[in-house]
N, C-alpha and C positions, 0 to 999 in steps of 0.2 A: 580175604586177608592176603591178596597178592598172588593171583594165579595167571598173571599176564593177560594175554588177549582173551582168555577164557572167562575172565571176570568183568570185562568191559561192559557188557550188556546188562549184567545184574547189579554190579556195584557202582558203576558210573552214574546212572540216573539217581540212585539212592543218595550217593555222596553229593551230587550237584544240587538236587532239588530239596533234600532234607538236611544233609550235613552242613552245607554252606550257610543257609539261613540260620540254623541252630547255633553254629559257631559264632556268627555275627552277634546273635542275641545272648550268647553265653548260657544257653539252656541245654539240658540233656535230652537226647532222644534215644529210643530203644534201638540198640545195635549190638549184635552178639559179640563182635570183636572187642568193642568198648567194654561190655559187661565182663568179658574174660579178664581184661586188665584190672577192672575194679575188684573182681573176685580175688585175683592174685594179691592185690594190696590188702584186701580185707583179711586174707589168710596170713599176712605178715611179710609178704615180699616187699623189699625196699631197694629197688634197683637204683644204681647211681646215675644211670643214663637211659633215656628213652630215645629211640631213633625211628623215624618214620619216613615213608616215601608216598607221595601222592595221597590217595584216600586214607592210607595208614596214618598220615598226619592228622586228618580229621577225626579218625577213630580214637587216637591217643588223646587229642584235645578234648573230645567228647567225654572220655573217661575221667580226665582231670576235672572237667566242669561238673560232672556228677559228684565226684568226691568233694569238690569245693562247695557245691550247692547243698550237700547233705552234712556239711560241717566237719568233713574229714580232711581238711587241708593239710594237717600235720602228717598224713600218710605220705604225701609226695613232696613235702616241704624241702626245698633246696635241690631237687632233682635237676639234672642237666637234660634238656630236651633239644634235639637237633632234627630239623625237618629238611626234606629234599623234595623238590618238584611241586610244591604247593604251600603257600604261606597261610598260616592259621593264627587265630587268637588263642591265648592261654589265660587261665585265671591267675590271680595273685598267688604267690608262694612258690612258683617255679623258680629255681635258682638261675642257672645259666640257660639262656634261650637263644639259639642261633638258627637261622634259616638260610637255605641255599637253593638257588634256581639257575638253570642254564639260560644263557642269553637267547638260545634258539628253542626254548621249551614253551611252545604256544599252548599246549594242554595245561601246563603248570600255571601259566599266566591267567588262563581262563578260569581256573579253579581257585586261585589265590584270593583270600579275603583280608589278609593282613600282610603288609610289607615291612613290618617292624623287624629290626635286626636282620634284614635280608642281605645276603652276599650273592652277587652275580658271578656265575662261573662261565667265563667266555667260551663260546663255541660249543656248548653242550646242550643236548636235547633232553627229553624226559626219561629216556630209558636208563636203567642201571645195568644193562647187559654188556659185559666187557667184549662180547663178540663184535660190537660196534666200536672198535678200538679208539677212534679219534673223536667220537661224538657222545659217548655214554657219560653219565654222571659218575665220576669216580669217588663214591661215598667214602671209601677207605682213606682217602687223602684228607678228609675233614673230620675224622673221628679222633 
């Protein structure tokens, strides 16, 4: 769920080789982060907005597809979903859906499966770390 460099070797391959193809097909695959989102919705959570970065986008989309495929579209109906650093597909029922990717984000381009509603952010890389002042993705500007 986003531990920076420490998660590259564990989450990266899983996201690329399992998450991407599943997202293209719109099918659910077992993923703890996605299941946590589904569990929160099942318990009654109804967030107005979902925001993801990189593999987090795939995890959120995976959770949405599980709810959709199990007939629980009403749980997330109308939610706003914003992605950063990797474009994904989403099921019907998502309200506002906007995606952002940096023009220098080669990792994001490699992992993107959908360019729908994509906004290109000039001169930005994959990182969200403000330590990289001139090249990080300033998510706060797009929420």
